[in-house]
PyMOL CGO cylinders between C-alpha atoms (Angstrom):
from pymol import cmd
from pymol.cgo import CYLINDER

trace = [
    CYLINDER, -7.01, -53.17, -19.83, -6.92, -52.07, -16.19, 0.3, 1, 1, 1, 1, 1, 1,
    CYLINDER, -6.92, -52.07, -16.19, -4.37, -49.66, -14.77, 0.3, 1, 1, 1, 1, 1, 1,
    CYLINDER, -4.37, -49.66, -14.77, -2.53, -50.57, -11.63, 0.3, 1, 1, 1, 1, 1, 1,
    CYLINDER, -2.53, -50.57, -11.63, -3.14, -48.66, -8.44, 0.3, 1, 1, 1, 1, 1, 1,
    CYLINDER, -3.14, -48.66, -8.44, -2.11, -46.47, -6.89, 0.3, 1, 1, 1, 1, 1, 1,
    CYLINDER, -2.11, -46.47, -6.89, -2.48, -44.46, -10.09, 0.3, 1, 1, 1, 1, 1, 1,
    CYLINDER, -2.48, -44.46, -10.09, -1.32, -40.85, -10.34, 0.3, 1, 1, 1, 1, 1, 1,
    CYLINDER, -1.32, -40.85, -10.34, -2.09, -38.40, -13.12, 0.3, 1, 1, 1, 1, 1, 1,
    CYLINDER, -2.09, -38.40, -13.12, 0.00, -35.24, -13.04, 0.3, 1, 1, 1, 1, 1, 1,
    CYLINDER, 0.00, -35.24, -13.04, -1.93, -32.01, -13.66, 0.3, 1, 1, 1, 1, 1, 1,
    CYLINDER, -1.93, -32.01, -13.66, 0.93, -29.52, -14.22, 0.3, 1, 1, 1, 1, 1, 1,
    CYLINDER, 0.93, -29.52, -14.22, -1.50, -26.82, -15.43, 0.3, 1, 1, 1, 1, 1, 1,
    CYLINDER, -1.50, -26.82, -15.43, -3.87, -27.57, -12.56, 0.3, 1, 1, 1, 1, 1, 1,
    CYLINDER, -3.87, -27.57, -12.56, -7.63, -27.53, -13.03, 0.3, 1, 1, 1, 1, 1, 1,
    CYLINDER, -7.63, -27.53, -13.03, -10.19, -24.74, -13.11, 0.3, 1, 1, 1, 1, 1, 1,
    CYLINDER, -10.19, -24.74, -13.11, -13.93, -24.31, -12.85, 0.3, 1, 1, 1, 1, 1, 1,
    CYLINDER, -13.93, -24.31, -12.85, -15.37, -26.36, -15.71, 0.3, 1, 1, 1, 1, 1, 1,
    CYLINDER, -15.37, -26.36, -15.71, -12.70, -29.08, -15.57, 0.3, 1, 1, 1, 1, 1, 1,
    CYLINDER, -12.70, -29.08, -15.57, -14.09, -32.62, -15.50, 0.3, 1, 1, 1, 1, 1, 1,
    CYLINDER, -14.09, -32.62, -15.50, -12.15, -35.61, -14.15, 0.3, 1, 1, 1, 1, 1, 1,
    CYLINDER, -12.15, -35.61, -14.15, -13.62, -38.99, -15.13, 0.3, 1, 1, 1, 1, 1, 1,
    CYLINDER, -13.62, -38.99, -15.13, -12.64, -42.21, -13.37, 0.3, 1, 1, 1, 1, 1, 1,
    CYLINDER, -12.64, -42.21, -13.37, -13.93, -45.53, -14.68, 0.3, 1, 1, 1, 1, 1, 1,
    CYLINDER, -13.93, -45.53, -14.68, -13.24, -48.90, -13.17, 0.3, 1, 1, 1, 1, 1, 1,
    CYLINDER, -13.24, -48.90, -13.17, -14.61, -51.99, -11.52, 0.3, 1, 1, 1, 1, 1, 1,
    CYLINDER, -14.61, -51.99, -11.52, -14.69, -52.97, -7.88, 0.3, 1, 1, 1, 1, 1, 1,
    CYLINDER, -14.69, -52.97, -7.88, -13.41, -56.48, -7.16, 0.3, 1, 1, 1, 1, 1, 1,
    CYLINDER, -13.41, -56.48, -7.16, -15.76, -58.83, -5.31, 0.3, 1, 1, 1, 1, 1, 1,
    CYLINDER, -15.76, -58.83, -5.31, -13.57, -58.52, -2.24, 0.3, 1, 1, 1, 1, 1, 1,
    CYLINDER, -13.57, -58.52, -2.24, -13.28, -54.69, -2.36, 0.3, 1, 1, 1, 1, 1, 1,
    CYLINDER, -13.28, -54.69, -2.36, -13.22, -52.96, 1.02, 0.3, 1, 1, 1, 1, 1, 1,
    CYLINDER, -13.22, -52.96, 1.02, -12.27, -49.33, 0.28, 0.3, 1, 1, 1, 1, 1, 1,
    CYLINDER, -12.27, -49.33, 0.28, -10.79, -47.14, -2.40, 0.3, 1, 1, 1, 1, 1, 1,
    CYLINDER, -10.79, -47.14, -2.40, -10.03, -43.45, -2.75, 0.3, 1, 1, 1, 1, 1, 1,
    CYLINDER, -10.03, -43.45, -2.75, -9.77, -40.64, -5.26, 0.3, 1, 1, 1, 1, 1, 1,
    CYLINDER, -9.77, -40.64, -5.26, -7.63, -37.70, -4.19, 0.3, 1, 1, 1, 1, 1, 1,
    CYLINDER, -7.63, -37.70, -4.19, -7.00, -34.32, -5.76, 0.3, 1, 1, 1, 1, 1, 1,
    CYLINDER, -7.00, -34.32, -5.76, -3.61, -33.43, -4.32, 0.3, 1, 1, 1, 1, 1, 1,
    CYLINDER, -3.61, -33.43, -4.32, -1.67, -30.17, -4.26, 0.3, 1, 1, 1, 1, 1, 1,
    CYLINDER, -1.67, -30.17, -4.26, 1.70, -31.79, -5.04, 0.3, 1, 1, 1, 1, 1, 1,
    CYLINDER, 1.70, -31.79, -5.04, 3.46, -35.12, -5.62, 0.3, 1, 1, 1, 1, 1, 1,
    CYLINDER, 3.46, -35.12, -5.62, 5.00, -34.91, -2.15, 0.3, 1, 1, 1, 1, 1, 1,
    CYLINDER, 5.00, -34.91, -2.15, 4.32, -37.53, 0.51, 0.3, 1, 1, 1, 1, 1, 1,
    CYLINDER, 4.32, -37.53, 0.51, 1.59, -36.19, 2.80, 0.3, 1, 1, 1, 1, 1, 1,
    CYLINDER, 1.59, -36.19, 2.80, 0.56, -33.49, 0.30, 0.3, 1, 1, 1, 1, 1, 1,
    CYLINDER, 0.56, -33.49, 0.30, -2.48, -31.33, 1.00, 0.3, 1, 1, 1, 1, 1, 1,
    CYLINDER, -2.48, -31.33, 1.00, -5.67, -32.73, -0.55, 0.3, 1, 1, 1, 1, 1, 1,
    CYLINDER, -5.67, -32.73, -0.55, -8.26, -30.38, -2.03, 0.3, 1, 1, 1, 1, 1, 1,
    CYLINDER, -8.26, -30.38, -2.03, -10.62, -33.35, -2.28, 0.3, 1, 1, 1, 1, 1, 1,
    CYLINDER, -10.62, -33.35, -2.28, -10.57, -36.87, -0.80, 0.3, 1, 1, 1, 1, 1, 1,
    CYLINDER, -10.57, -36.87, -0.80, -13.36, -39.21, -1.96, 0.3, 1, 1, 1, 1, 1, 1,
    CYLINDER, -13.36, -39.21, -1.96, -13.34, -42.46, 0.00, 0.3, 1, 1, 1, 1, 1, 1,
    CYLINDER, -13.34, -42.46, 0.00, -16.00, -45.09, -0.79, 0.3, 1, 1, 1, 1, 1, 1,
    CYLINDER, -16.00, -45.09, -0.79, -15.97, -47.54, 2.13, 0.3, 1, 1, 1, 1, 1, 1,
    CYLINDER, -15.97, -47.54, 2.13, -17.81, -50.66, 1.07, 0.3, 1, 1, 1, 1, 1, 1,
    CYLINDER, -17.81, -50.66, 1.07, -16.96, -52.31, 4.38, 0.3, 1, 1, 1, 1, 1, 1,
    CYLINDER, -16.96, -52.31, 4.38, -19.05, -49.71, 6.26, 0.3, 1, 1, 1, 1, 1, 1,
    CYLINDER, -19.05, -49.71, 6.26, -21.47, -48.77, 3.42, 0.3, 1, 1, 1, 1, 1, 1,
    CYLINDER, -21.47, -48.77, 3.42, -20.57, -45.09, 3.34, 0.3, 1, 1, 1, 1, 1, 1,
    CYLINDER, -20.57, -45.09, 3.34, -18.77, -42.60, 1.11, 0.3, 1, 1, 1, 1, 1, 1,
    CYLINDER, -18.77, -42.60, 1.11, -16.62, -40.09, 3.00, 0.3, 1, 1, 1, 1, 1, 1,
    CYLINDER, -16.62, -40.09, 3.00, -15.48, -36.75, 1.58, 0.3, 1, 1, 1, 1, 1, 1,
    CYLINDER, -15.48, -36.75, 1.58, -12.75, -34.61, 3.14, 0.3, 1, 1, 1, 1, 1, 1,
    CYLINDER, -12.75, -34.61, 3.14, -9.77, -32.34, 2.58, 0.3, 1, 1, 1, 1, 1, 1,
    CYLINDER, -9.77, -32.34, 2.58, -6.32, -32.21, 4.15, 0.3, 1, 1, 1, 1, 1, 1,
    CYLINDER, -6.32, -32.21, 4.15, -4.29, -29.11, 4.94, 0.3, 1, 1, 1, 1, 1, 1,
    CYLINDER, -4.29, -29.11, 4.94, -0.90, -28.88, 6.67, 0.3, 1, 1, 1, 1, 1, 1,
    CYLINDER, -0.90, -28.88, 6.67, -1.03, -32.56, 7.58, 0.3, 1, 1, 1, 1, 1, 1,
    CYLINDER, -1.03, -32.56, 7.58, -4.46, -32.40, 9.21, 0.3, 1, 1, 1, 1, 1, 1,
    CYLINDER, -4.46, -32.40, 9.21, -7.76, -33.76, 7.93, 0.3, 1, 1, 1, 1, 1, 1,
    CYLINDER, -7.76, -33.76, 7.93, -10.81, -31.51, 7.94, 0.3, 1, 1, 1, 1, 1, 1,
    CYLINDER, -10.81, -31.51, 7.94, -14.39, -32.32, 8.93, 0.3, 1, 1, 1, 1, 1, 1,
    CYLINDER, -14.39, -32.32, 8.93, -15.71, -35.43, 7.19, 0.3, 1, 1, 1, 1, 1, 1,
    CYLINDER, -15.71, -35.43, 7.19, -18.79, -35.21, 5.03, 0.3, 1, 1, 1, 1, 1, 1,
    CYLINDER, -18.79, -35.21, 5.03, -20.83, -38.25, 4.00, 0.3, 1, 1, 1, 1, 1, 1,
    CYLINDER, -20.83, -38.25, 4.00, -22.81, -38.86, 0.87, 0.3, 1, 1, 1, 1, 1, 1,
    CYLINDER, -22.81, -38.86, 0.87, -26.32, -40.32, 0.93, 0.3, 1, 1, 1, 1, 1, 1,
    CYLINDER, -26.32, -40.32, 0.93, -26.33, -44.08, 0.51, 0.3, 1, 1, 1, 1, 1, 1,
    CYLINDER, -26.33, -44.08, 0.51, -23.77, -46.30, -1.23, 0.3, 1, 1, 1, 1, 1, 1,
    CYLINDER, -23.77, -46.30, -1.23, -23.75, -45.96, -5.04, 0.3, 1, 1, 1, 1, 1, 1,
    CYLINDER, -23.75, -45.96, -5.04, -20.86, -48.44, -5.47, 0.3, 1, 1, 1, 1, 1, 1,
    CYLINDER, -20.86, -48.44, -5.47, -21.23, -52.22, -5.48, 0.3, 1, 1, 1, 1, 1, 1,
    CYLINDER, -21.23, -52.22, -5.48, -18.64, -54.98, -5.29, 0.3, 1, 1, 1, 1, 1, 1,
    CYLINDER, -18.64, -54.98, -5.29, -18.14, -56.78, -8.60, 0.3, 1, 1, 1, 1, 1, 1,
    CYLINDER, -18.14, -56.78, -8.60, -19.70, -53.90, -10.57, 0.3, 1, 1, 1, 1, 1, 1,
    CYLINDER, -19.70, -53.90, -10.57, -18.22, -51.31, -12.94, 0.3, 1, 1, 1, 1, 1, 1,
    CYLINDER, -18.22, -51.31, -12.94, -18.51, -47.65, -12.00, 0.3, 1, 1, 1, 1, 1, 1,
    CYLINDER, -18.51, -47.65, -12.00, -17.97, -44.18, -13.40, 0.3, 1, 1, 1, 1, 1, 1,
    CYLINDER, -17.97, -44.18, -13.40, -17.27, -41.12, -11.25, 0.3, 1, 1, 1, 1, 1, 1,
    CYLINDER, -17.27, -41.12, -11.25, -17.18, -37.57, -12.57, 0.3, 1, 1, 1, 1, 1, 1,
    CYLINDER, -17.18, -37.57, -12.57, -15.56, -34.85, -10.48, 0.3, 1, 1, 1, 1, 1, 1,
    CYLINDER, -15.56, -34.85, -10.48, -16.74, -31.56, -11.94, 0.3, 1, 1, 1, 1, 1, 1,
    CYLINDER, -16.74, -31.56, -11.94, -14.91, -28.48, -10.68, 0.3, 1, 1, 1, 1, 1, 1,
    CYLINDER, -14.91, -28.48, -10.68, -17.19, -25.49, -10.10, 0.3, 1, 1, 1, 1, 1, 1,
    CYLINDER, -17.19, -25.49, -10.10, -16.54, -22.01, -8.75, 0.3, 1, 1, 1, 1, 1, 1,
    CYLINDER, -16.54, -22.01, -8.75, -17.62, -23.04, -5.26, 0.3, 1, 1, 1, 1, 1, 1,
    CYLINDER, -17.62, -23.04, -5.26, -16.76, -26.74, -5.04, 0.3, 1, 1, 1, 1, 1, 1,
    CYLINDER, -16.76, -26.74, -5.04, -16.73, -30.15, -6.66, 0.3, 1, 1, 1, 1, 1, 1,
    CYLINDER, -16.73, -30.15, -6.66, -19.88, -31.72, -8.05, 0.3, 1, 1, 1, 1, 1, 1,
    CYLINDER, -19.88, -31.72, -8.05, -19.52, -35.49, -7.67, 0.3, 1, 1, 1, 1, 1, 1,
    CYLINDER, -19.52, -35.49, -7.67, -21.54, -37.56, -10.14, 0.3, 1, 1, 1, 1, 1, 1,
    CYLINDER, -21.54, -37.56, -10.14, -21.70, -41.36, -9.84, 0.3, 1, 1, 1, 1, 1, 1,
    CYLINDER, -21.70, -41.36, -9.84, -23.17, -43.10, -12.88, 0.3, 1, 1, 1, 1, 1, 1,
    CYLINDER, -23.17, -43.10, -12.88, -25.88, -40.76, -14.16, 0.3, 1, 1, 1, 1, 1, 1,
    CYLINDER, -25.88, -40.76, -14.16, -26.78, -39.19, -10.81, 0.3, 1, 1, 1, 1, 1, 1,
    CYLINDER, -26.78, -39.19, -10.81, -25.51, -36.17, -8.90, 0.3, 1, 1, 1, 1, 1, 1,
    CYLINDER, -25.51, -36.17, -8.90, -24.24, -37.67, -5.65, 0.3, 1, 1, 1, 1, 1, 1,
    CYLINDER, -24.24, -37.67, -5.65, -22.59, -34.96, -3.55, 0.3, 1, 1, 1, 1, 1, 1,
    CYLINDER, -22.59, -34.96, -3.55, -21.35, -31.38, -3.64, 0.3, 1, 1, 1, 1, 1, 1,
    CYLINDER, -21.35, -31.38, -3.64, -18.12, -30.73, -1.74, 0.3, 1, 1, 1, 1, 1, 1,
    CYLINDER, -18.12, -30.73, -1.74, -17.40, -27.04, -1.16, 0.3, 1, 1, 1, 1, 1, 1,
    CYLINDER, -17.40, -27.04, -1.16, -13.83, -25.87, -1.74, 0.3, 1, 1, 1, 1, 1, 1,
    CYLINDER, -13.83, -25.87, -1.74, -11.68, -25.72, 1.39, 0.3, 1, 1, 1, 1, 1, 1,
    CYLINDER, -11.68, -25.72, 1.39, -8.38, -25.65, -0.50, 0.3, 1, 1, 1, 1, 1, 1,
    CYLINDER, -8.38, -25.65, -0.50, -8.12, -23.29, -3.51, 0.3, 1, 1, 1, 1, 1, 1,
    CYLINDER, -8.12, -23.29, -3.51, -8.83, -25.08, -6.78, 0.3, 1, 1, 1, 1, 1, 1,
    CYLINDER, -8.83, -25.08, -6.78, -5.73, -23.46, -8.29, 0.3, 1, 1, 1, 1, 1, 1,
    CYLINDER, -5.73, -23.46, -8.29, -3.50, -25.55, -5.99, 0.3, 1, 1, 1, 1, 1, 1,
    CYLINDER, -3.50, -25.55, -5.99, -4.59, -28.95, -7.42, 0.3, 1, 1, 1, 1, 1, 1,
    CYLINDER, -4.59, -28.95, -7.42, -1.71, -30.65, -9.28, 0.3, 1, 1, 1, 1, 1, 1,
    CYLINDER, -1.71, -30.65, -9.28, -2.26, -34.43, -9.01, 0.3, 1, 1, 1, 1, 1, 1,
    CYLINDER, -2.26, -34.43, -9.01, -5.17, -36.86, -9.38, 0.3, 1, 1, 1, 1, 1, 1,
    CYLINDER, -5.17, -36.86, -9.38, -4.55, -40.05, -7.41, 0.3, 1, 1, 1, 1, 1, 1,
    CYLINDER, -4.55, -40.05, -7.41, -6.63, -43.23, -7.30, 0.3, 1, 1, 1, 1, 1, 1,
    CYLINDER, -6.63, -43.23, -7.30, -5.80, -46.10, -4.96, 0.3, 1, 1, 1, 1, 1, 1,
    CYLINDER, -5.80, -46.10, -4.96, -7.19, -48.93, -2.87, 0.3, 1, 1, 1, 1, 1, 1,
    CYLINDER, -7.19, -48.93, -2.87, -9.39, -51.87, -3.84, 0.3, 1, 1, 1, 1, 1, 1,
    CYLINDER, -9.39, -51.87, -3.84, -10.19, -50.90, -7.42, 0.3, 1, 1, 1, 1, 1, 1,
    CYLINDER, -10.19, -50.90, -7.42, -9.32, -51.96, -10.97, 0.3, 1, 1, 1, 1, 1, 1,
    CYLINDER, -9.32, -51.96, -10.97, -9.08, -48.86, -13.17, 0.3, 1, 1, 1, 1, 1, 1,
    CYLINDER, -9.08, -48.86, -13.17, -10.25, -48.83, -16.77, 0.3, 1, 1, 1, 1, 1, 1,
    CYLINDER, -10.25, -48.83, -16.77, -9.56, -45.17, -17.49, 0.3, 1, 1, 1, 1, 1, 1,
    CYLINDER, -9.56, -45.17, -17.49, -8.76, -41.84, -15.92, 0.3, 1, 1, 1, 1, 1, 1,
    CYLINDER, -8.76, -41.84, -15.92, -9.37, -38.80, -18.07, 0.3, 1, 1, 1, 1, 1, 1,
    CYLINDER, -9.37, -38.80, -18.07, -9.27, -35.04, -17.53, 0.3, 1, 1, 1, 1, 1, 1,
    CYLINDER, -9.27, -35.04, -17.53, -11.35, -32.76, -19.76, 0.3, 1, 1, 1, 1, 1, 1,
]
cmd.load_cgo(trace, "trace")
């Protein structure tokens, strides 16, 4: 029961500190890269409060934001918690000062807010991934 990608979940009320976004899926054996974006609108080229980009082809996970068409400074997580052919669960937990990123049962990265949390309106997942579920709590 996998969702097709790119997948978009509209968040008309936005999110606030305490909101949890859970993405569950599986990475195909041929997976190269996928992304999870928290966007400020449905518009093409929208600002991104958070861009999570696991790159299996280069064994790194890149975090960033985008404002006024320009990407910010990339941050990298420690190690590669995703594996081809394996299921995964990612939690994005909104806090007052950033996003706590949890992969499986482990805290993976903390990305400090660069774009106000109140601007987030869309959760987007795309790339080489088969989605099982996307939920917002």
